[in-house]
C-alpha positions in Angstrom: -5.2 -149.7 172.4 -4.2 -147.2 175.1 -7.2 -145.0 174.4 -9.5 -148.1 174.6 -8.1 -149.0 178.0 -8.5 -145.5 179.3 -12.1 -145.2 178.0 -12.9 -148.6 179.6 -11.3 -147.3 182.9 -13.4 -144.2 182.8 -16.6 -146.1 182.2 -15.8 -148.5 185.0 -14.9 -145.6 187.4 -18.1 -143.8 186.5 -20.1 -147.0 187.1 -18.6 -147.6 190.5 -19.2 -144.0 191.4 -22.8 -144.3 190.3 -23.2 -147.4 192.5 -21.8 -145.5 195.5 -24.3 -142.7 194.9 -27.2 -144.9 194.0 -26.9 -148.7 194.7 -29.8 -149.3 192.4 -27.9 -147.9 189.4 -28.8 -149.9 186.3 -26.0 -151.9 184.7 -27.9 -151.7 181.5 -27.1 -148.0 181.3 -23.4 -148.7 181.7 -23.5 -151.4 179.0 -25.4 -149.1 176.6 -22.8 -146.3 177.1 -20.0 -148.8 176.7 -21.5 -150.2 173.5 -21.9 -146.7 172.0 -18.3 -145.9 172.9 -17.1 -149.1 171.2 -19.2 -148.3 168.2 -17.4 -144.9 167.8 -14.0 -146.6 168.0 -14.8 -149.6 165.7 -17.0 -148.1 163.0 -14.7 -146.6 160.3 -17.3 -144.2 158.8 -17.0 -140.7 160.1 -20.7 -139.8 159.6 -21.8 -142.8 161.7 -19.3 -141.9 164.4 -20.8 -138.4 164.6 -24.3 -139.8 164.8 -23.3 -142.2 167.5 -21.6 -139.4 169.5 -24.8 -137.3 169.1 -26.8 -140.2 170.4 -24.5 -140.7 173.4 -24.7 -137.0 174.2 -28.4 -137.0 173.9 -28.7 -140.1 176.1 -26.5 -138.6 178.8 -28.4 -135.3 178.8 -31.9 -136.7 179.1 -31.2 -139.7 181.2 -30.2 -138.8 184.8 -28.6 -142.2 185.4 -26.4 -141.7 182.3 -25.2 -138.3 183.4 -22.5 -139.8 185.4 -20.9 -141.0 182.1 -20.5 -137.5 180.7 -16.7 -137.7 181.4 -16.5 -140.5 178.9 -18.0 -138.2 176.3 -15.6 -135.4 177.2 -12.7 -137.8 176.9 -13.8 -138.8 173.4 -14.4 -135.2 172.3 -11.0 -134.1 173.6 -9.1 -136.9 171.9 -10.8 -136.9 168.5 -12.1 -133.3 168.1 -9.2 -131.3 169.6 -9.4 -128.4 170.4 -13.1 -128.1 169.7 -13.6 -131.0 172.0 -13.0 -128.7 175.0 -16.5 -127.3 174.5 -17.9 -130.7 175.6 -17.3 -129.5 179.2 -20.6 -127.6 178.9 -22.3 -130.9 179.3 -21.4 -130.9 183.0 -23.7 -127.9 183.6 -26.8 -129.9 182.8 -26.2 -132.5 185.5 -23.7 -130.9 187.9 -22.1 -133.2 190.4 -18.7 -132.7 192.1 -17.7 -136.3 191.6 -18.6 -136.0 187.8 -16.5 -132.9 187.6 -13.5 -134.7 189.2 -13.8 -137.6 186.8 -14.1 -135.2 183.9 -10.9 -133.5 184.9 -9.2 -137.0 185.0 -10.7 -137.7 181.6 -9.4 -134.4 180.2 -5.9 -135.1 181.5 -5.9 -138.7 180.1 -7.1 -137.5 176.7 -4.6 -134.7 176.4 -1.8 -136.8 177.7 -2.6 -139.6 175.3 -2.9 -137.2 172.4 0.5 -135.6 173.3 2.2 -139.0 173.6 0.7 -140.2 170.2 1.9 -137.0 168.5 5.3 -137.4 170.1 5.5 -141.0 168.9 4.4 -140.1 165.4 7.0 -137.3 165.3 9.7 -139.6 166.6 8.8 -142.2 164.0 9.0 -139.6 161.3 12.3 -138.4 162.5 13.7 -141.9 162.7 12.5 -142.6 159.1 14.1 -139.4 157.9 17.3 -140.3 159.6 17.2 -143.8 158.0 16.6 -142.2 154.6 19.5 -139.8 155.1 21.6 -142.7 156.1 20.8 -144.5 152.9 21.5 -141.4 150.8 24.8 -140.9 152.6 25.7 -144.5 151.9 24.9 -144.0 148.2 27.0 -140.9 148.1 29.8 -142.7 149.8 29.6 -145.5 147.2 29.5 -143.0 144.4 32.6 -141.3 145.8 34.4 -144.5 146.1 33.5 -145.5 142.6 34.6 -142.1 141.2 37.8 -142.5 143.2 38.5 -145.9 141.7 37.8 -144.5 138.2 40.2 -141.6 138.7 42.9 -144.1 140.0 42.4 -146.3 136.9 42.5 -143.3 134.6 45.7 -141.9 136.4 47.2 -145.4 136.1 46.5 -145.6 132.4 47.9 -142.0 131.8 51.1 -142.8 133.7 51.5 -146.0 131.8 51.1 -144.1 128.5 53.7 -141.5 129.7 56.2 -144.3 130.5 55.5 -146.0 127.2 56.2 -142.8 125.2 59.4 -142.2 127.2 60.6 -145.8 126.6 59.7 -145.5 123.0 61.7 -142.3 122.6 64.8 -143.4 124.6 65.2 -147.2 124.2 63.8 -147.2 120.7 66.2 -144.5 119.6 69.1 -146.3 121.3 68.4 -149.7 119.7 67.8 -148.1 116.3 71.2 -146.5 116.5 72.8 -149.8 117.5 71.3 -151.5 114.5 72.7 -148.9 112.2 76.1 -149.3 113.7 76.0 -153.0 113.2 75.0 -152.6 109.6 77.9 -150.2 109.1 80.3 -152.8 110.7 79.0 -155.4 108.3 80.0 -153.2 105.4 83.4 -152.4 106.8 84.4 -155.9 107.9 86.3 -158.1 105.4 85.9 -161.4 107.3 82.9 -163.6 106.3 82.5 -165.1 109.8 82.4 -161.6 111.4 79.9 -160.5 108.8 77.6 -163.5 109.5 77.8 -162.9 113.3 77.1 -159.2 112.8 74.1 -160.0 110.6 72.7 -162.4 113.2 73.2 -159.9 115.9 71.5 -157.2 113.8 68.6 -159.5 113.1 68.2 -160.3 116.8 68.2 -156.7 117.7 65.7 -155.9 115.0 63.4 -158.7 116.4 63.9 -157.2 119.8 63.0 -153.8 118.5 59.8 -155.0 116.9 58.9 -156.8 120.2 59.5 -153.6 122.2 57.4 -151.6 119.8 54.6 -154.1 120.0 54.6 -154.1 123.8 54.8 -150.3 124.0 51.9 -150.0 121.6 49.8 -152.1 124.0 50.5 -149.4 126.7 49.2 -146.5 124.5 45.6 -145.1 124.6 44.9 -147.0 121.4 45.4 -150.2 123.2 42.2 -149.5 125.2 39.9 -151.2 122.7 36.5 -149.9 123.8 34.5 -152.2 121.6 36.4 -155.3 122.8 36.0 -154.3 126.5 32.2 -153.6 126.0 31.9 -157.1 124.5 33.7 -158.5 127.5 31.5 -156.6 129.9 28.4 -158.0 128.2 29.5 -161.6 128.5 27.0 -162.2 131.4 24.2 -161.5 128.9 25.4 -164.1 126.3 22.5 -166.5 127.2 20.0 -163.7 126.4 18.8 -162.4 123.1 21.4 -159.6 123.0 21.5 -157.2 120.1 24.7 -155.0 120.4 25.4 -152.2 118.0 28.7 -150.3 118.2 29.3 -147.6 115.7 32.1 -145.2 116.8 34.9 -144.6 114.4 36.6 -141.5 115.6 39.5 -141.5 118.1 38.2 -141.1 121.7 40.2 -139.8 124.6 41.1 -142.2 127.4 38.8 -140.5 129.8 35.8 -140.7 127.5 36.5 -144.4 126.8 36.5 -145.1 130.6 33.2 -143.2 131.0 31.5 -145.0 128.2 32.6 -148.3 129.5 31.4 -147.5 133.0 28.0 -146.7 131.7 27.8 -150.1 130.0 28.9 -151.7 133.2 26.2 -149.9 135.2 23.5 -151.0 132.6 24.6 -154.6 132.9 24.7 -154.5 136.7 21.2 -152.9 136.7 19.9 -155.7 134.6 21.4 -158.4 136.9 19.8 -156.7 140.0 16.4 -155.7 138.8 15.4 -157.2 135.4 13.9 -160.5 134.3 14.2 -159.7 130.6 14.9 -162.2 127.9 15.8 -159.7 125.2 18.1 -156.7 125.3 19.1 -154.1 122.8 22.2 -152.0 123.4 23.1 -149.4 120.8 26.3 -147.2 121.1 26.7 -144.8 118.2 28.4 -141.6 117.3 26.5 -138.7 115.8 28.0 -135.5 114.4 27.5 -133.5 117.6 27.2 -136.2 120.3 27.6 -139.8 121.4 24.6 -141.8 122.5 24.0 -145.1 124.4 20.5 -146.7 124.2 19.5 -149.6 126.4 16.2 -151.4 126.1 14.9 -154.7 127.4 11.5 -156.6 127.5 11.5 -157.3 131.2 8.7 -156.8 133.7 9.3 -153.4 135.2 9.1 -153.5 139.0 11.7 -151.0 140.2 10.2 -147.9 141.9 13.3 -146.3 143.4 15.2 -144.1 140.8 17.7 -142.8 143.3 20.0 -145.8 143.1 23.8 -145.5 142.9 23.8 -146.9 139.3 21.4 -144.4 137.8 23.0 -141.6 139.8 26.4 -142.5 138.4 25.2 -142.6 134.8 23.3 -139.3 135.3 26.5 -137.6 136.6 28.5 -138.9 133.7 25.9 -137.5 131.3 26.1 -134.1 133.0 29.9 -134.2 132.9 29.6 -134.0 129.1 26.6 -131.5 129.1 24.3 -134.3 128.1 21.2 -136.0 129.7 19.7 -139.3 130.8 16.2 -140.3 129.9 14.3 -143.3 131.4 11.6 -145.4 129.7 9.4 -147.5 131.9 6.7 -148.7 129.5 6.9 -152.1 127.9 10.0 -153.0 129.8 12.9 -150.8 130.9 15.0 -148.4 128.8 17.7 -145.9 129.3 18.9 -143.3 126.7 22.0 -141.3 127.4 23.5 -138.5 125.3 27.0 -137.2 125.7 27.7 -134.0 123.9 30.9 -133.3 121.9 32.9 -130.2 122.3 34.5 -128.5 125.3 
């Protein structure tokens, strides 16, 4: 828009100058030059633009009345054919006039200034977009850090709970077991029936208490983290879909690995809720001799184009933690295959 206004200004200025020099200057010449200029701006085909420019230059060279509009040609050449456009100043030699030279200097200044401002605006826009992209990536990294921090807190909490459970089992369990043995010994020694009955009742109550303590302590151990049950719980939002869940892990897993496997399933479910319109989902979690694998597949319409989201980044980092990999499938729905290697 700015270039159009400047070109219109130059045409008008040239026309008024022409009227001052020759009051009989034809308005048709000005309209023809203006029409050719508009054609170069509006026609998208580069070849036609070149042909139109050639016609305008020819018209200005061989028509004395059109020579006053040479600055308009110079403006266009400077702006669209920089720096070769500077050669267009040669046109001034064919119809030399001081006023034409002055207007040509103005046209050159306007063209170069407009070009500089447009380049600066494009560079500023590019910088702003890059800053916005960096801001998004920084936010994703922050979310990933917060998520990892919460995972470490949860893992540390579970480990501390296990440590307390083991200590309670070793101390209180040993103390109550010793007390039960002492009560049984007193039953044997005592000669009174009433005392024996009271001791038997007390021994039974302490035995029940011991069993209850063992049961509660067992719930604090690693084994109480039932990965299969927790995965079923995480998949509850998918109950209305055609969900096929396969879980085949028989070996004992560390608490850290259980938390990581569960976090992957949580990310897959969250990714479905945000991006997928699937009606059927297949989730397979199996153990192989050398690795564990998680495979997710749905029949939804795949529309996601950004693979730098926090969910995929988190799952990829988990796979790398176990020297594994993550593979995406985007044909006929959406699929994720994750391999976690066994060993150190």
